C-alpha positions as CSV (number, residue, x, y, z in Angstrom):
1,M,32.7,-15.5,-22.1
2,P,31.6,-11.9,-21.3
3,K,28.3,-12.6,-22.8
4,Q,27.7,-15.6,-20.3
5,S,28.7,-13.4,-17.3
6,F,26.4,-10.7,-18.5
7,R,23.6,-13.3,-18.7
8,E,24.4,-14.6,-15.2
9,L,24.3,-11.0,-13.9
10,N,21.0,-10.4,-15.6
11,I,19.5,-13.5,-13.9
12,D,20.9,-12.4,-10.5
13,F,19.3,-8.9,-11.0
14,K,15.9,-10.3,-12.1
15,D,16.1,-12.6,-8.9
16,S,16.9,-9.6,-6.8
17,I,13.9,-7.7,-8.2
18,R,11.6,-10.7,-7.7
19,L,12.8,-11.1,-4.1
20,K,12.4,-7.4,-3.4
21,K,8.8,-7.6,-4.7
22,Q,7.9,-10.7,-2.6
23,K,9.2,-8.8,0.4
24,N,7.3,-5.7,-0.3
25,I,4.1,-7.9,-0.7
26,Y,4.9,-9.6,2.5
27,E,5.3,-6.4,4.4
28,I,2.0,-5.0,3.0
29,R,0.1,-8.1,4.0
30,K,1.8,-8.0,7.4
31,K,0.5,-4.4,8.0
32,L,-2.9,-5.2,6.7
33,L,-3.2,-8.2,8.9
34,K,-2.2,-6.1,12.0
35,K,-4.7,-3.5,11.1
36,N,-7.5,-6.1,10.7
37,L,-6.6,-7.7,14.0
38,K,-6.8,-4.2,15.7
39,K,-10.3,-3.7,14.2
40,R,-11.5,-7.1,15.2
41,K,-10.1,-6.5,18.8
42,N,-11.9,-3.2,19.0
43,N,-15.2,-4.7,17.8
44,N,-15.2,-7.3,20.6
């Protein structure tokens, strides 16, 4: 029984790490997009 709960905990932990990475990637892309839009706006 404890092994099973540990496994579930491990899966939850991996999921949380994966979600955090996705969020970080999303934030980085968002910042880059804003920067690129500003550059484009300035060029026009």
